[in-house]
N, C-alpha and C positions, 0 to 999 in steps of 0.2 A: 769479347774487353772489351770490344767495342760502346760494346749499351751500358756499360759502366762508366769506360771516359764517358758518354752522352750526361748522363744522370747524376755522374762523377760533374759535368757542368752547366748541365739545371739547379739544382742542387746546391750543389757542394758547394758554392761561389755564399751562400748564404749562410748554411747553419755550420758554416768553420769560421766564418769573422764576426768575430764578436762585436768590433764598430758598427755593421750594419742589422747587429741583434739592437743594439742596443738605442741606434734612431728607429730602427721600425715599430719599438714600445717607449719607445719616444715621443714618435708620430701620434702615435695612435694614444695618448693619456692628450694631446692636445687637440684630436681631437674630440674627448670627450670630456676639453673643459680641466684635469685635473694634473695641478702640475711635481714637473718631478725634477729632478735632481745626481746625478750621478755622485755619489762617494762611495772612495774607497772602491773601485770597479763595482761598485751596485748601485740598484737605482729602487732610489728612496722614494715614498710615490703618497702622498696624504685623501683618505675615502673619507669618508663621513668622521674629521676631528681624528683618525688613526691614520699612524702612520706603519707602510710597510716596504720591506724591500722585495723587493724584483733582484734576480742571481740567475744571470746565461751562463751559460760552461756548454762548453763548443766538443765536435766527439763524427767522425768518422764519416760517417753515413745519417747524422739526424745533429740536433741541437737539444739541450733541454733546460729549461725553465723551473725553476720552485721560489713561490710565490711564501710570505714571511710573514705574521703578524708576530713581535712579544710585548707584552705586557711587565715593567718593574713598579711593581708598585706593595708600598709597605704594606697596605690590608693589606696584600691576598702573601705577603712574605709571613703576619704574623698568626698564619690562617693554620690549626696542624696540619700533622705531613698525615692525618688519614685525610681530610678534608681536601689537600691538593691531587691521594690520587685516586677520589671519590670525583672529583672533578672531572680527569682528564678520561677515570672508566668512562665516567656519563658520557658525555657527549661522543666520548670515539664507541662506541655499544651504539649509543641513541641511534643517531645517525648513520648509516650506512651510503657514508662519502670517500672522496681522499682526500680528503685534508685528515691528520692529522693534532694532537692533544700532547701536546706531554708541557706536563709542571714537575717544574723544582721547583728546589726552593725556595727562591727569591721572587722565581718569577716564571713564567706561562706562558708559554712557544706554540705557535699554530702555523704549520707547512702542511703545501701542496706540491705535489713537485709533477711533468709530466715534461714526455718526449718529445721534436714534431719539429719535422722535416718542409713547411714552406713556410709563410707567412702566413694566407689561411689559419693555415691548421693551428700555428702558435692565437692568429684572432678569436679564432672558434674555443681551445683548448682551455685558453683563461680565463673568457669571461664563464666558464663550467668551470675552472676549478676554483678565480677570485670565488665569488656565486656560494661555493659549498665551502670555504674556505670561513665566510662573513657570514654564514649558516650558524660554522662552528664558535668561533666567533663567539658571535652572540649571545650562544646556547653557555657559551664560560662566565662569561660574565652575567649571565642573570644568576647559577649559579651564586656564583663568588657574592656575588651583592646579599644571595642572597644567609652564604654563609657567612657574612660580616655583620648582617643586621643579624643571624642570629647570634653569635659574638658579641656582643655592644647591649643585648637582649640581653642574658643571660649576668658580665660581669654589672649595666644598671638594679636586674634584679640582685645581684651579691649586693651592691653598693647601700642599698638601702635599706635604713632602720630599723632594726626587728625587734617585736614588742616584745616585751618582758612581767610575767607578769599571770593573771588572772582572769584571764580568754580563753575559757575553755565556756562553755557552758550549759542548765542542768544536765540536760537531753545527752549530754560526752560523754558527764563520767561514766566510766568502759568497766570501771570495779569495785563496785556494789557499794563505794563512802558516799558517808555526805559532805559534800564537798561545802568546806568554810563560809569560807568569801565569793562571788559573784563581780564584778564586774554587771554595769547594768550601764546600757550602751545607752 
């Protein structure tokens, strides 16, 4: 019982206090030169022109941290459901890490969650999970860009005027009949 109380006194004050958890996170971001703010109980921070959410929760013996990136874009929403599913499946299968990609109808979400018991552990795990999350975000955005470019190219090809008329060369006549007229270029 005394050991339990000793550990509770050492770690319990940190892992069961949301205010202390937020302060540690905000101090870390400040030391890295990253601006952050608290909004609706979550920390929002901007990294490489993308906004991430940091959610902190408490437990009896540990604390939980979730890092979330969510992208709502009209271009993504316009993709076929099969393309959206492909994106999530491809990233989740190809990258063996702690981040998970979720493909929704109008948005894509990438998140990573970990548990910790100390400030040092939080910093180490945050760096590891955040780097893995960024790797997944980059791969997902690359695939989304490729899919959007392919769709734009298909639309552009569909909108090109079709040639009608005598575009068959004499060598392409496959039915054995003589060609009545051929347009010379």
